KERO-39846 format. One record per residue (C-alpha): residue in one letter; chain; residue number from 1; x, y, z. Coordinates in steps of 0.02 Angstrom, whole numbers. Each point is the difference from the previous one (the first is absolute). Example, Ala and Ser with C-alpha at 12.3 -4.5 7.8 and 13.67 -1.06 7.14 Angstrom:
# KERO-39846
[node "A", "A", 1, [615, -225, 390]]
[node "S", "A", 2, [69, 172, -33]]
//
This chain:
# KERO-39846
[node "X", "A", 1, [6, 24, -4]]
[node "X", "A", 2, [54, 133, -51]]
[node "X", "A", 3, [24, 166, 132]]
[node "X", "A", 4, [-155, 87, -54]]
[node "X", "A", 5, [-105, -154, 7]]
[node "X", "A", 6, [56, -35, 165]]
[node "X", "A", 7, [-36, 173, 76]]
[node "X", "A", 8, [-175, -7, -79]]
[node "X", "A", 9, [-27, -168, 84]]
[node "X", "A", 10, [74, 70, 165]]
[node "X", "A", 11, [-105, 163, -10]]
[node "X", "A", 12, [-175, -113, -35]]
[node "X", "A", 13, [47, -114, 135]]
[node "X", "A", 14, [17, 165, 124]]
[node "X", "A", 15, [-180, 48, -58]]
[node "X", "A", 16, [-65, -149, 68]]
[node "X", "A", 17, [83, -19, 173]]
[node "X", "A", 18, [-96, 12, 156]]
[node "X", "A", 19, [139, -73, 119]]
[node "X", "A", 20, [157, -10, -93]]
[node "X", "A", 21, [158, 103, -51]]
[node "X", "A", 22, [-107, 162, -3]]
[node "X", "A", 23, [-67, 5, 166]]
[node "X", "A", 24, [172, -33, 53]]
[node "X", "A", 25, [71, 149, -92]]
[node "X", "A", 26, [-123, 112, 82]]
[node "X", "A", 27, [2, -56, 159]]
[node "X", "A", 28, [178, 14, 8]]
[node "X", "A", 29, [-10, 183, -102]]
[node "X", "A", 30, [107, -56, -132]]
[node "X", "A", 31, [-22, 115, -155]]
[node "X", "A", 32, [-101, -86, -120]]
[node "X", "A", 33, [-2, 25, -212]]
[node "X", "A", 34, [-116, 106, -93]]
[node "X", "A", 35, [-84, -171, -72]]
[node "X", "A", 36, [-14, -52, 198]]
[node "X", "A", 37, [-82, 137, 44]]
[node "X", "A", 38, [-143, -33, -118]]
[node "X", "A", 39, [-94, -177, 64]]
[node "X", "A", 40, [-173, -77, -35]]
[node "X", "A", 41, [-16, -18, 194]]
[node "X", "A", 42, [88, -13, 144]]
[node "X", "A", 43, [-54, -63, 171]]
[node "X", "A", 44, [112, 39, 148]]
[node "X", "A", 45, [-124, -39, 146]]
[node "X", "A", 46, [89, -18, 174]]
[node "X", "A", 47, [147, 31, -59]]
[node "X", "A", 48, [134, 101, 83]]
[node "X", "A", 49, [8, 135, -160]]
[node "X", "A", 50, [12, 187, 80]]
[node "X", "A", 51, [-11, 117, -162]]
[node "X", "A", 52, [-33, -13, -192]]
[node "X", "A", 53, [104, 49, -141]]
[node "X", "A", 54, [-53, 157, -93]]
[node "X", "A", 55, [-50, -34, -173]]
[node "X", "A", 56, [-86, -170, 45]]
[node "X", "A", 57, [-136, -35, -98]]
[node "X", "A", 58, [-113, -152, 21]]
[node "X", "A", 59, [-116, -73, -139]]
[node "X", "A", 60, [-120, -83, 112]]
[node "X", "A", 61, [-13, -21, 186]]
[node "X", "A", 62, [109, 67, 137]]
[node "X", "A", 63, [-12, -82, 150]]
[node "X", "A", 64, [92, 72, 168]]
[node "X", "A", 65, [-109, -62, 132]]
[node "X", "A", 66, [74, -14, 156]]
[node "X", "A", 67, [186, 82, -38]]
[node "X", "A", 68, [84, 107, 68]]
[node "X", "A", 69, [-14, 136, -111]]
[node "X", "A", 70, [-35, 172, 50]]
[node "X", "A", 71, [17, 97, -165]]
[node "X", "A", 72, [-56, -11, -177]]
[node "X", "A", 73, [121, 84, -148]]
[node "X", "A", 74, [-75, 133, -96]]
[node "X", "A", 75, [-19, -50, -164]]
[node "X", "A", 76, [-54, -176, 55]]
[node "X", "A", 77, [-136, -79, -129]]
[node "X", "A", 78, [-114, -150, 39]]
[node "X", "A", 79, [-114, -86, -167]]
[node "X", "A", 80, [-87, -103, 136]]
[node "X", "A", 81, [-36, -12, 171]]
[node "X", "A", 82, [112, 84, 135]]
[node "X", "A", 83, [-11, -76, 167]]
[node "X", "A", 84, [71, 108, 140]]
[node "X", "A", 85, [-92, -98, 138]]
[node "X", "A", 86, [92, -3, 165]]
[node "X", "A", 87, [153, 114, -45]]
[node "X", "A", 88, [50, 141, 121]]
[node "X", "A", 89, [-28, 124, -156]]
[node "X", "A", 90, [-79, 171, 39]]
[node "X", "A", 91, [-5, 85, -161]]
[node "X", "A", 92, [-21, -38, -191]]
[node "X", "A", 93, [107, 105, -113]]
[node "X", "A", 94, [-117, 125, -110]]
[node "X", "A", 95, [54, -82, -166]]
[node "X", "A", 96, [-58, -175, 57]]
[node "X", "A", 97, [-68, -86, -144]]
[node "X", "A", 98, [-92, -164, 24]]
[node "X", "A", 99, [-112, -87, -126]]
[node "X", "A", 100, [-99, -129, 110]]
[node "X", "A", 101, [-43, 8, 201]]
[node "X", "A", 102, [84, 93, 104]]
[node "X", "A", 103, [5, -95, 164]]
[node "X", "A", 104, [50, 103, 157]]
[node "X", "A", 105, [-104, -120, 144]]
[node "X", "A", 106, [98, 33, 194]]
[node "X", "A", 107, [124, 124, -72]]
[node "X", "A", 108, [35, 178, 93]]
[node "X", "A", 109, [-60, 93, -176]]
[node "X", "A", 110, [-95, 154, 41]]
[node "X", "A", 111, [-30, 65, -163]]
[node "X", "A", 112, [14, -35, -195]]
[node "X", "A", 113, [80, 129, -120]]
[node "X", "A", 114, [-122, 100, -99]]
[node "X", "A", 115, [54, -62, -170]]
[node "X", "A", 116, [-28, -185, 32]]
[node "X", "A", 117, [-44, -105, -128]]
[node "X", "A", 118, [-57, -172, 63]]
[node "X", "A", 119, [-146, -144, -58]]
[node "X", "A", 120, [-52, -37, 178]]
[node "X", "A", 121, [55, 46, 181]]
[node "X", "A", 122, [4, -146, 150]]
[node "X", "A", 123, [27, 128, 155]]
[node "X", "A", 124, [-79, -112, 120]]
[node "X", "A", 125, [64, 5, 174]]
[node "X", "A", 126, [147, 141, -48]]
[node "X", "A", 127, [8, 187, 87]]
[node "X", "A", 128, [-77, 86, -167]]
[node "X", "A", 129, [-99, 146, 65]]
[node "X", "A", 130, [-7, 94, -169]]
[node "X", "A", 131, [-35, -18, -179]]
[node "X", "A", 132, [63, 132, -146]]
[node "X", "A", 133, [-134, 94, -85]]
[node "X", "A", 134, [-72, -61, -171]]
[node "X", "A", 135, [67, -172, 45]]
[node "X", "A", 136, [-71, -137, -145]]
[node "X", "A", 137, [29, -192, 33]]
[node "X", "A", 138, [-54, -107, -137]]
[node "X", "A", 139, [-41, -161, 98]]
[node "X", "A", 140, [-4, -9, 202]]
[node "X", "A", 141, [44, 113, 144]]
[node "X", "A", 142, [2, -74, 167]]
[node "X", "A", 143, [4, 114, 149]]
[node "X", "A", 144, [-74, -112, 137]]
[node "X", "A", 145, [77, 22, 180]]
[node "X", "A", 146, [103, 150, -44]]
[node "X", "A", 147, [-22, 177, 102]]
[node "X", "A", 148, [-52, 74, -168]]
[node "X", "A", 149, [-152, 121, 38]]
[node "X", "A", 150, [-37, 73, -156]]
[node "X", "A", 151, [-18, -28, -204]]
[node "X", "A", 152, [80, 147, -99]]
[node "X", "A", 153, [-135, 87, -117]]
[node "X", "A", 154, [-4, -80, -193]]
[node "X", "A", 155, [73, -162, 57]]
[node "X", "A", 156, [-30, -163, -120]]
[node "X", "A", 157, [-4, -167, 35]]
[node "X", "A", 158, [-39, -135, -142]]
[node "X", "A", 159, [-14, -142, 116]]
[node "X", "A", 160, [-23, -21, 180]]
[node "X", "A", 161, [27, 135, 127]]
[node "X", "A", 162, [31, -77, 185]]
[node "X", "A", 163, [-18, 105, 150]]
[node "X", "A", 164, [-60, -106, 130]]
[node "X", "A", 165, [39, 23, 176]]
[node "X", "A", 166, [81, 189, -28]]
[node "X", "A", 167, [-55, 163, 72]]
[node "X", "A", 168, [-71, 63, -186]]
[node "X", "A", 169, [-156, 105, 74]]
[node "X", "A", 170, [-48, 80, -200]]
[node "X", "A", 171, [41, -31, -173]]
[node "X", "A", 172, [-10, 109, -143]]
[node "X", "A", 173, [-144, 60, -121]]
[node "X", "A", 174, [-2, -115, -155]]
[node "X", "A", 175, [115, -145, 54]]
[node "X", "A", 176, [6, -108, -118]]
[node "X", "A", 177, [55, -200, 63]]
[node "X", "A", 178, [23, -149, -128]]
[node "X", "A", 179, [-76, 56, -150]]
[node "X", "A", 180, [133, -36, -131]]
[node "X", "A", 181, [-86, -126, -101]]
[node "X", "A", 182, [109, -149, 48]]
[node "X", "A", 183, [-51, 19, 188]]
[node "X", "A", 184, [-195, 42, -17]]
[node "X", "A", 185, [-80, -115, 127]]
[node "X", "A", 186, [132, -71, 94]]
[node "X", "A", 187, [87, 184, 59]]
[node "X", "A", 188, [-56, 59, 180]]
[node "X", "A", 189, [21, 142, 91]]
[node "X", "A", 190, [17, -71, 179]]
[node "X", "A", 191, [-42, 123, 149]]
[node "X", "A", 192, [-44, -140, 133]]
[node "X", "A", 193, [57, 41, 209]]
[node "X", "A", 194, [53, 200, -82]]
[node "X", "A", 195, [-94, 151, 109]]
[node "X", "A", 196, [-79, 81, -177]]
[node "X", "A", 197, [-163, 59, 36]]
[node "X", "A", 198, [-68, 62, -195]]
[node "X", "A", 199, [29, -65, -170]]
[node "X", "A", 200, [40, 138, -122]]
[node "X", "A", 201, [-113, 59, -147]]
[node "X", "A", 202, [42, -85, -184]]
[node "X", "A", 203, [94, -143, 105]]
[node "X", "A", 204, [32, -161, -140]]
[node "X", "A", 205, [54, -148, 34]]
[node "X", "A", 206, [5, -147, -120]]
[node "X", "A", 207, [-12, -136, 140]]
[node "X", "A", 208, [-41, -25, 172]]
[node "X", "A", 209, [-22, 164, 108]]
[node "X", "A", 210, [36, -75, 180]]
[node "X", "A", 211, [-51, 112, 131]]
[node "X", "A", 212, [-51, -133, 146]]
[node "X", "A", 213, [60, 42, 158]]
[node "X", "A", 214, [7, 181, -54]]
[node "X", "A", 215, [-94, 154, 46]]
[node "X", "A", 216, [-108, 37, -150]]
[node "X", "A", 217, [-142, 54, 31]]
[node "X", "A", 218, [-87, 50, -174]]
[node "X", "A", 219, [51, -43, -177]]
[node "X", "A", 220, [3, 131, -129]]
[node "X", "A", 221, [-131, 13, -134]]
[node "X", "A", 222, [130, -29, -154]]
[node "X", "A", 223, [124, -125, 79]]
[node "X", "A", 224, [53, -147, -106]]
[node "X", "A", 225, [50, -182, 48]]
[node "X", "A", 226, [-22, -179, -47]]
[node "X", "A", 227, [-38, -31, 171]]
[node "X", "A", 228, [-9, 109, 149]]
[node "X", "A", 229, [16, -108, 169]]
[node "X", "A", 230, [-92, 118, 138]]
[node "X", "A", 231, [-32, -137, 150]]
[node "X", "A", 232, [49, 75, 145]]
[node "X", "A", 233, [-11, 154, -20]]
[node "X", "A", 234, [-92, 140, 67]]
[node "X", "A", 235, [-106, 33, -149]]
[node "X", "A", 236, [-181, 34, 42]]
[node "X", "A", 237, [-61, 68, -188]]
[node "X", "A", 238, [18, 9, -183]]
[node "X", "A", 239, [-16, 162, -111]]
[node "X", "A", 240, [-175, 26, -87]]
[node "X", "A", 241, [-39, -96, -157]]
[node "X", "A", 242, [174, -81, 16]]
[node "X", "A", 243, [39, -91, -160]]
[node "X", "A", 244, [162, -118, 24]]
[node "X", "A", 245, [74, -89, -121]]
[node "X", "A", 246, [96, -135, 82]]
[node "X", "A", 247, [-43, -112, 161]]
[node "X", "A", 248, [-36, 85, 173]]
[node "X", "A", 249, [33, -91, 168]]
[node "X", "A", 250, [-104, 77, 155]]
[node "X", "A", 251, [14, -156, 85]]
[node "X", "A", 252, [21, 17, 200]]
[node "X", "A", 253, [-16, 199, -11]]
[node "X", "A", 254, [-114, 103, 87]]
[node "X", "A", 255, [-104, 45, -145]]
[node "X", "A", 256, [-192, -7, 7]]
[node "X", "A", 257, [-74, 63, -139]]
[node "X", "A", 258, [36, 34, -194]]
[node "X", "A", 259, [-44, 122, -118]]
[node "X", "A", 260, [-147, 16, -114]]
[node "X", "A", 261, [36, -71, -184]]
[node "X", "A", 262, [199, -74, 63]]
[node "X", "A", 263, [70, -88, -151]]
[node "X", "A", 264, [132, -108, 16]]
[node "X", "A", 265, [76, -101, -166]]
[node "X", "A", 266, [89, -134, 120]]
[node "X", "A", 267, [-38, -81, 163]]
[node "X", "A", 268, [-66, 77, 150]]
[node "X", "A", 269, [26, -60, 172]]
[node "X", "A", 270, [-93, 43, 129]]
[node "X", "A", 271, [29, -157, 112]]
[node "X", "A", 272, [11, 45, 195]]
[node "X", "A", 273, [-90, 175, -7]]
[node "X", "A", 274, [-148, 67, 82]]
[node "X", "A", 275, [-97, 28, -190]]
[node "X", "A", 276, [-170, -34, 42]]
[node "X", "A", 277, [-77, 59, -174]]
[node "X", "A", 278, [56, 11, -170]]
[node "X", "A", 279, [-48, 176, -108]]
[node "X", "A", 280, [-87, 14, -154]]
[node "X", "A", 281, [72, -40, -146]]
[node "X", "A", 282, [157, -77, 43]]
[node "X", "A", 283, [113, -91, -135]]
[node "X", "A", 284, [131, -112, 26]]
[node "X", "A", 285, [88, -92, -140]]
[node "X", "A", 286, [80, -144, 86]]
[node "X", "A", 287, [-30, -63, 162]]
[node "X", "A", 288, [-113, 69, 144]]
[node "X", "A", 289, [54, -75, 178]]
[node "X", "A", 290, [-98, 65, 166]]
[node "X", "A", 291, [18, -151, 95]]
[node "X", "A", 292, [-28, 38, 212]]
[node "X", "A", 293, [-90, 156, -22]]
[node "X", "A", 294, [-158, 50, 57]]
[node "X", "A", 295, [-75, -6, -180]]
[node "X", "A", 296, [-192, -50, 9]]
[node "X", "A", 297, [-55, 50, -181]]
[node "X", "A", 298, [66, 44, -179]]
[node "X", "A", 299, [-57, 137, -134]]
[node "X", "A", 300, [-118, -52, -135]]
[node "X", "A", 301, [133, 85, -121]]
[node "X", "A", 302, [168, -76, 89]]
[node "X", "A", 303, [104, -40, -167]]
[node "X", "A", 304, [132, -139, 46]]
[node "X", "A", 305, [136, -50, -160]]
[node "X", "A", 306, [67, -132, 103]]
[node "X", "A", 307, [-18, -123, 159]]
[node "X", "A", 308, [-97, 59, 160]]
[node "X", "A", 309, [31, -52, 150]]
[node "X", "A", 310, [-127, 14, 158]]
[node "X", "A", 311, [75, -130, 128]]
[node "X", "A", 312, [-29, 65, 184]]
[node "X", "A", 313, [-137, 119, -24]]
[node "X", "A", 314, [-183, 9, 40]]
[node "X", "A", 315, [-74, 6, -166]]
[node "X", "A", 316, [-141, -119, -17]]
[node "X", "A", 317, [-53, 54, -214]]
[node "X", "A", 318, [62, 56, -140]]
[node "X", "A", 319, [-92, 128, -131]]
[node "X", "A", 320, [-100, -49, -109]]
[node "X", "A", 321, [76, -24, -173]]
[node "X", "A", 322, [176, -16, 69]]
[node "X", "A", 323, [129, -56, -119]]
[node "X", "A", 324, [181, -33, 51]]
[node "X", "A", 325, [170, -30, -128]]
[node "X", "A", 326, [98, -87, 118]]
[node "X", "A", 327, [-34, -115, 162]]
[node "X", "A", 328, [-127, 21, 126]]
[node "X", "A", 329, [38, -23, 180]]
[node "X", "A", 330, [-190, 30, 99]]
[node "X", "A", 331, [5, -6, 186]]
[node "X", "A", 332, [-75, -131, 99]]
[node "X", "A", 333, [-137, 113, 68]]
[node "X", "A", 334, [-63, -11, -177]]
[node "X", "A", 335, [-169, -97, -8]]
[node "X", "A", 336, [-50, 42, -190]]
[node "X", "A", 337, [72, 60, -193]]
[node "X", "A", 338, [-112, 118, -112]]
[node "X", "A", 339, [-65, -108, -133]]
[node "X", "A", 340, [67, 73, -127]]
[node "X", "A", 341, [195, -25, 35]]
[node "X", "A", 342, [160, -34, -91]]
[node "X", "A", 343, [154, -37, 70]]
[node "X", "A", 344, [139, -11, -153]]
[node "X", "A", 345, [148, -78, 121]]
[node "X", "A", 346, [-35, -107, 153]]
[node "X", "A", 347, [-158, 10, 114]]
[node "X", "A", 348, [60, -40, 184]]
[node "X", "A", 349, [-163, -30, 117]]
[node "X", "A", 350, [100, -129, 115]]
[node "X", "A", 351, [-76, 1, 180]]
[node "X", "A", 352, [-137, 138, -33]]
[node "X", "A", 353, [-176, -8, 43]]
[node "X", "A", 354, [-42, -36, -199]]
[node "X", "A", 355, [-156, -155, -6]]
[node "X", "A", 356, [-50, 47, -191]]
[node "X", "A", 357, [86, 57, -137]]
[node "X", "A", 358, [-92, 138, -137]]
[node "X", "A", 359, [-61, -98, -172]]
[node "X", "A", 360, [125, 36, -144]]
[node "X", "A", 361, [135, 29, 120]]
[node "X", "A", 362, [154, 19, -116]]
[node "X", "A", 363, [187, -2, 73]]
[node "X", "A", 364, [144, -5, -124]]
[node "X", "A", 365, [117, -81, 100]]
[node "X", "A", 366, [-40, -118, 201]]
[node "X", "A", 367, [-157, 3, 95]]
[node "X", "A", 368, [53, -33, 163]]
[node "X", "A", 369, [-128, -55, 108]]
[node "X", "A", 370, [90, -94, 119]]
[node "X", "A", 371, [-93, -18, 182]]
[node "X", "A", 372, [-176, 90, -73]]
[node "X", "A", 373, [-155, -44, 41]]
[node "X", "A", 374, [-40, -24, -202]]
[node "X", "A", 375, [-124, -135, -21]]
[node "X", "A", 376, [-39, 12, -166]]
[node "X", "A", 377, [55, 49, -183]]
[node "X", "A", 378, [-80, 152, -69]]
[node "X", "A", 379, [-34, 5, -197]]
[node "X", "A", 380, [129, 38, -143]]
[node "X", "A", 381, [125, -7, 130]]
[node "X", "A", 382, [182, 54, -120]]
[node "X", "A", 383, [161, -45, 90]]
[node "X", "A", 384, [184, 40, -88]]
[node "X", "A", 385, [-96, 99, -147]]
[node "X", "A", 386, [147, 106, -16]]
[node "X", "A", 387, [149, -113, 15]]
[node "X", "A", 388, [91, -44, -171]]
[node "X", "A", 389, [-25, -181, 1]]
[node "X", "A", 390, [-105, -119, -82]]
[node "X", "A", 391, [-137, -65, 119]]
[node "X", "A", 392, [11, -184, 54]]
[node "X", "A", 393, [-4, -92, 160]]
[node "X", "A", 394, [178, 9, 32]]
[node "X", "A", 395, [46, 170, -87]]
[node "X", "A", 396, [-71, 163, 55]]
[node "X", "A", 397, [-20, 82, 173]]
[node "X", "A", 398, [-110, -63, 163]]
[node "X", "A", 399, [-136, -3, 101]]
[node "X", "A", 400, [25, -44, 189]]
[node "X", "A", 401, [-136, -53, 88]]
[node "X", "A", 402, [80, -86, 145]]
[node "X", "A", 403, [-54, 8, 161]]
[node "X", "A", 404, [-173, 46, -54]]
[node "X", "A", 405, [-191, -78, 22]]
[node "X", "A", 406, [-16, -21, -190]]
[node "X", "A", 407, [165, -97, -20]]
[node "X", "A", 408, [-62, -113, 140]]
[node "X", "A", 409, [-143, -35, -98]]
[node "X", "A", 410, [79, -49, -149]]
[node "X", "A", 411, [130, -91, 88]]
[node "X", "A", 412, [-162, -111, 67]]
[node "X", "A", 413, [-57, -29, -171]]
[node "X", "A", 414, [158, -59, -57]]
[node "X", "A", 415, [-5, -122, 123]]
[node "X", "A", 416, [-169, -58, -69]]
[node "X", "A", 417, [41, -9, -177]]
[node "X", "A", 418, [183, -102, 44]]
[node "X", "A", 419, [-110, -125, 125]]
[node "X", "A", 420, [-97, -28, -160]]
[node "X", "A", 421, [-10, -196, -67]]
[node "X", "A", 422, [109, 7, -161]]
[node "X", "A", 423, [79, 173, 24]]
[node "X", "A", 424, [151, 27, -119]]
[node "X", "A", 425, [142, 130, 56]]
[node "X", "A", 426, [5, 125, -150]]
[node "X", "A", 427, [194, 6, 24]]
[node "X", "A", 428, [82, -116, 129]]
[node "X", "A", 429, [-48, -141, 142]]
[node "X", "A", 430, [61, 150, 117]]
[node "X", "A", 431, [-104, 119, -42]]
[node "X", "A", 432, [-69, 94, 157]]
[node "X", "A", 433, [-174, 82, 73]]
[node "X", "A", 434, [82, 156, -52]]
[node "X", "A", 435, [34, -51, -179]]
[node "X", "A", 436, [-185, -53, -12]]
[node "X", "A", 437, [-66, 157, 84]]
[node "X", "A", 438, [78, 105, -108]]
[node "X", "A", 439, [-67, -80, -135]]
[node "X", "A", 440, [-142, 7, 40]]
[node "X", "A", 441, [-8, 191, 48]]
[node "X", "A", 442, [86, 45, -172]]
[node "X", "A", 443, [-160, -88, -83]]
[node "X", "A", 444, [-114, 88, 99]]
[node "X", "A", 445, [65, 162, -31]]
[node "X", "A", 446, [25, -24, -202]]
[node "X", "A", 447, [-194, -53, -9]]
[node "X", "A", 448, [-36, 179, 69]]
[node "X", "A", 449, [102, 79, -107]]
[node "X", "A", 450, [158, 23, 76]]
[node "X", "A", 451, [168, -48, -3]]
[node "X", "A", 452, [156, -15, 110]]
[node "X", "A", 453, [179, -65, -1]]
[node "X", "A", 454, [74, -103, 136]]
[node "X", "A", 455, [-101, -48, 135]]
[node "X", "A", 456, [53, -19, 186]]
[node "X", "A", 457, [-128, -90, 98]]
//
């Protein structure tokens, strides 16, 4: 191999080094050649290195976690992530360039350069007290458990912004978090455990807005987020005519009343609140949950686009014309169903006081009647109609009649059939009373114009 080829091979090897010659040279302070100052990646974690040479360029990640380094060269350039976690560095150079994440967890760094350009910042548990004005972070900004008390104007965060357990008391107007197309629906604004008491106008969050364990008592009427989590906050009311294009969790709050014309395009969760009635013209695009509330009636014009969970309430009946596009779980106090009830998902009546079902009842998925007093099959009952499977005895969805008087009635008939002289099992000699009872029940349902998938009896 000629000298030129040998040199090229050595430079290529150095660019791949994690432990090896380049690391040893840096630790010992041996001068590097221009070729050695340009490396693909460099992992110096937990070494005794105390300084980096001027002119160092790292195309990928530079990892200095746990080293004894105290300063960085002014002209350092890192194309990937720069990890300084646990180092003794207290300040960053003004001309620092980082193409990926800047990681300063558990450091003594208190401020960042004004012209810092990074993809993301991870400062959890650091001494960071402030951010530069007009800071733009393409991906995530993690500031949890820092002494930071305020955010700069014009802050833009493309991904998540985590402020959990900080001393933040306010946010800048028109703050935008997680609106980068790569993060919409996934990037969160986390304010849990902060002393913040209000939110600014124009707040937009591409993912979750986490407000649990805060002092937030109200929401601005123009707030935008995928989900707002308010469990355990002191909120008592929502803005008049509030329209929210996401999901809203008000569980375990002190809210007692909802405004008329409230529109929530996602889920609305009201579990364990003091809500005793629902407003006129309430529209919920997905699931509505009211478990363990004092609700006793529902408005006739209620619209629910998903499931409806009413467990542990005192509601005894549903309004006429009620339609649920998801699952419906009714409380045990329910004694009757409206004549024209349609449930596209599952209808769960287990443990209720229901003894009869309306004719023409349509249930798209499973009809659960376990442990009820049901004694007869309605005319034209349809179970499993909304599911994209071909109807037969094995496929489809099911009618669950276990522990009901009706199941006992059909099992008694099955014993008579099986004990009749000349009886031949349909499938095998080991078929049970339940198998025969299910076939008898299916025959009776179909004779009345109904249809059902599997039967549990």
